[in-house]
MIDOKE-133452 format. One line per 10 residues: number of its first residue (from 0); their letters; for each residue x, y, z of N, C-alpha, C. Coordinates in steps of 0.001 Angstrom, whole numbers, plus 500000, padded with zeros to 6 digits. Layout:
N
NUM) A) X,Y,Z,X,Y,Z,X,Y,Z; ...;
This chain:
103
0) MASSKDFLDF) 643477,673744,770889,643013,673352,770002,642185,672289,769734; 641732,671551,769929,640868,669722,769070,640596,670395,767437; 640981,669312,767270,639957,669455,765483,638983,668852,765204; 638396,669264,764280,636614,669367,764161,636285,668439,763393; 635270,667454,763811,634819,665872,762787,634824,666287,761700; 634394,667521,761649,633724,668248,759782,635245,668142,759156; 636317,668316,759546,637376,668339,759081,638041,667246,758497; 637645,666354,759741,638491,664767,759922,637323,664049,758690; 636138,663932,757969,635366,663769,757511,635762,664174,756525; 636008,665537,755895,636445,666116,754876,637218,665383,754553;
10) VLEQLSALPD) 638474,665111,754879,639523,664698,754914,640049,663150,754059; 638819,662540,755271,638412,660937,754997,637740,660738,753814; 637092,661761,753545,635980,661669,751749,636996,661743,750716; 637675,662668,750837,638811,663004,750422,640518,661655,749879; 640015,660922,751061,641522,659312,751008,640109,658572,750649; 638707,658558,750178,637952,657432,749805,638431,656230,748848; 639154,656899,748116,639362,655805,746869,640414,654708,747134; 641218,655036,748306,642295,654380,748723,641932,653178,749871; 642562,652381,749512,642045,651019,750331,642440,651063,751732; 642057,650643,753073,642410,650541,754128,643232,652261,755132;
20) IDCRAMMGEY) 642090,653076,754369,641816,654367,755810,641445,654151,756748; 642368,654093,757483,641567,654401,759055,641666,655414,759319; 641491,655375,761325,641895,656940,762074,641434,656325,762979; 642154,656911,764263,641973,657158,765372,641994,658301,766355; 641108,658309,767450,641011,659801,768229,642087,659475,769240; 642564,660842,769279,643923,660798,770267,643851,662214,770598; 643583,662525,772292,643473,663581,772865,643150,664783,772429; 641907,664732,771350,641315,666017,770345,641867,665790,769210; 642934,665278,768920,643483,665094,767251,642928,663270,766856; 643224,663411,765410,643551,662138,764831,644726,661595,764158;
30) IIYFRGRIIG) 644652,660400,764151,646000,659527,763679,645174,658881,762386; 646384,659154,761378,645675,658641,760007,646770,657525,759751; 645654,656131,759473,646634,654813,759279,645967,654649,757537; 647382,654149,756995,646957,653916,755737,647815,652279,755449; 646833,651173,755067,647112,649590,755359,647972,649713,756730; 647771,650007,757702,647871,649490,759145,648997,650423,759850; 649547,651383,759021,650742,652212,759515,650168,653472,759327; 651091,654434,760369,650844,655549,760352,651305,656527,759263; 650689,657209,758867,651145,658252,757377,650926,659867,758101; 650130,659944,758752,650023,661596,759563,648442,661449,760539;
40) GIYDNRFLVK) 648554,662475,760415,647109,663017,761224,646785,664018,761176; 645761,664115,761849,644872,665877,761553,645162,666181,763110; 645818,667543,762999,646338,668455,764331,645934,669970,763962; 645058,670437,765005,644273,671709,765126,643521,672319,763429; 643223,671399,763007,642179,671264,761395,643699,671332,760625; 644803,670812,760835,645775,671097,759438,645791,669028,759128; 645770,669103,757952,645938,667347,757842,647712,667593,757572; 648447,666645,758308,650017,666556,758427,650401,665629,757944; 651727,664678,757278,652358,663872,757125,653391,663441,757562; 653654,662633,757911,655231,662333,757869,656241,662747,756886;
50) PTANAKKIIP) 657348,662958,757564,658139,663974,756352,659342,662564,755232; 658593,661594,754547,659016,660770,754084,660266,661592,752919; 660743,660751,752318,661771,661244,751174,660810,661452,749985; 659721,660398,749881,658556,660574,748876,657941,661647,749053; 657556,662197,750145,656341,663167,750623,657089,664143,750349; 658539,664506,750389,659305,665523,749948,659340,665921,748460; 659331,665020,747921,659463,665125,746280,658416,665164,745860; 656959,664589,746411,655469,665016,745903,655204,665956,746258; 655523,666492,747332,654945,667996,747676,656381,669046,748474; 656870,668891,747187,658250,669850,747499,658137,671478,748284;
60) NAPMEIPYSG) 656852,671880,748126,657126,673446,748490,655726,673131,749886; 655472,672030,750196,655089,671942,751644,655276,672420,752834; 654407,673294,753443,655433,673550,754694,656079,672491,755877; 656528,672715,756332,656942,671897,757803,656031,672745,758902; 655346,672199,759852,654301,671860,761067,655017,670993,762072; 654607,671866,763623,655105,671207,764286,653427,670890,764913; 652947,669232,764783,652052,669089,765088,650994,669166,766413; 652156,668881,767298,651684,669681,769226,652969,670401,769636; 652788,670292,770793,654152,670794,771696,654999,669931,771868; 656175,669569,771350,657068,668332,771841,657096,667850,770432;
70) GKPMLMVTDI) 656335,667813,769268,656277,666564,767989,657351,667555,767523; 657301,666227,766665,658567,666209,765337,657995,667202,764339; 658369,668027,763129,658203,668690,762455,657512,667454,761069; 656322,668041,760328,655727,666863,759866,655376,668157,758654; 655328,667409,757266,654682,667992,756294,653384,668259,756525; 652792,669769,755928,651453,670197,755961,650952,669806,754191; 649975,669042,754101,649141,669402,752988,648474,669958,752598; 648421,670734,751795,647649,672321,751732,647081,671936,750228; 647121,671022,749582,646265,670585,748467,645144,669534,748861; 644531,669831,749645,643648,668949,750205,642275,668155,749338;
80) ENRKLLEKLF) 642315,669264,747927,641048,668702,747228,641523,667709,746581; 643064,667928,746231,643075,667039,745052,643319,665619,745683; 642550,665053,745013,642550,663249,745392,643433,662319,744911; 643776,662635,743771,644800,662378,742583,646159,662748,743464; 646522,663663,744241,647652,663935,744600,647804,663136,745747; 647129,663142,746814,646731,662196,747897,646849,660828,747688; 646667,660468,746580,646154,658912,746506,648079,658665,746134; 648757,659297,744791,650106,659496,744558,650613,659487,746218; 650523,660376,746896,651359,660669,748329,651176,659631,748877; 650224,659186,749515,650059,658012,750405,650788,656765,749622;
90) IAMYPELPDK) 650271,656211,748016,650905,654895,747478,653024,655352,747755; 653174,656182,747602,654812,656232,747116,655192,656444,748837; 654372,657156,749988,655268,657258,751277,655162,655431,751847; 653880,654864,751081,653672,653262,751735,655075,652721,752352; 655934,652627,751464,657085,651518,751577,657904,652075,752555; 658011,653625,753026,659105,654208,754243,658309,654077,754987; 657569,653603,755864,656885,654210,756947,657340,652478,757906; 657435,652560,758885,657586,651921,759337,656785,650926,759868; 657013,649300,760117,655545,648398,760679,655011,648408,761638; 653431,648541,762342,653009,648860,763003,653768,647532,763718;
100) KQK) 654039,649023,765556,654663,648262,766516,653946,646744,767285; 654471,645830,767180,654521,644559,767903,653886,644736,769697; 652891,644515,769950,652602,644357,771244,653488,643172,772457;
């Protein structure tokens, strides 16, 4: 099942206080970038982020979900309405994310 544009727009609105948020459509889903690094995505209308050490500390009770068949488990963000939490989460995760791969 593909994610809806409405859900993507809602998540992006919640992240609007953060600089350099970008997204790309990929096979009916959306990859979310923060300052050029992949931080997570929208999969089947679920907002999932990479399970970094800081992410696990900030959202310790977040369920682990598989984004797509064959994908690695990710943390599901359930409190999407909490903008302060999202801001804190993204800023804390950023140093743990790999740099963009060079072509």
